[in-house]
C-alpha positions in Angstrom: 121.9 69.4 6.4 124.5 71.7 4.8 128.1 70.4 4.7 130.8 72.5 6.3 132.8 74.5 3.8 136.3 73.3 3.0 139.2 75.6 2.1 140.9 75.4 -1.2 143.9 77.3 -2.5 144.0 79.2 -5.9 146.7 81.5 -7.2 145.5 84.9 -8.4 147.1 88.0 -9.8 147.5 90.6 -7.0 145.8 93.3 -9.2 142.8 91.0 -9.6 142.6 90.5 -5.8 142.6 94.3 -5.4 139.6 94.6 -7.8 137.8 91.8 -5.9 138.5 93.5 -2.5 137.1 96.9 -3.8 134.0 95.2 -5.1 133.6 93.2 -1.9 133.9 96.4 0.2 131.2 98.1 -2.0 128.9 95.1 -1.5 129.7 94.8 2.2 130.9 91.2 1.7 134.1 89.5 2.7 136.5 88.7 -0.1 135.8 85.0 0.5 132.0 85.4 0.2 132.2 87.5 -2.9 134.6 85.0 -4.6 132.3 82.1 -3.5 129.3 83.9 -5.0 131.1 84.7 -8.2 132.3 81.1 -8.6 128.9 79.6 -7.9 127.2 82.0 -10.4 129.8 81.3 -13.1 129.4 77.5 -12.5 125.6 77.9 -12.9 126.1 79.8 -16.1 128.5 77.1 -17.4 126.0 74.4 -16.5 123.3 76.1 -18.5 125.6 76.6 -21.5 126.5 72.9 -21.3 122.8 71.9 -21.1 122.0 73.8 -24.2 125.0 72.6 -26.1 126.7 76.0 -26.1 130.2 74.7 -25.0 131.2 74.0 -28.6 130.2 77.6 -29.7 132.0 79.0 -26.6 135.1 77.0 -27.4 135.0 78.1 -31.0 134.6 81.7 -29.9 137.6 81.4 -27.6 139.7 80.0 -30.4 138.7 82.9 -32.7 139.5 85.5 -30.0 142.9 83.9 -29.4 143.7 84.0 -33.2 142.6 87.6 -33.4 144.8 88.5 -30.5 147.7 86.7 -32.0 147.1 88.4 -35.3 147.0 91.9 -33.7 150.1 91.1 -31.6 152.1 90.0 -34.7 150.9 92.9 -36.8 149.0 90.7 -39.3 145.7 92.2 -38.2 145.4 96.0 -38.0 142.9 98.8 -38.5 143.1 101.2 -41.5 142.5 104.9 -40.9 138.9 104.5 -42.2 138.3 101.7 -39.6 138.5 98.8 -42.0 140.2 95.7 -40.7 143.3 94.7 -42.7 144.5 91.1 -42.5 147.9 90.3 -44.0 148.9 86.7 -44.8 
């Protein structure tokens, strides 16, 4: 027997909600159903990553991306005209 769904509250950026609403409309789903589907699929993906020990690789990748973004924002990482990456210390 399936348990009745329980309501939870999350805070989302209004622009993200607009994107979700547009996608839900295209798929003929309610916002709630689309978000539930997306969250369930993301959880299943995360469970598979955990099972195969990929969380550490994912976390490392997130740290690398964060450092790259910080480097770009600070001007320490930039692109040369020829497309080469320049990293200043």
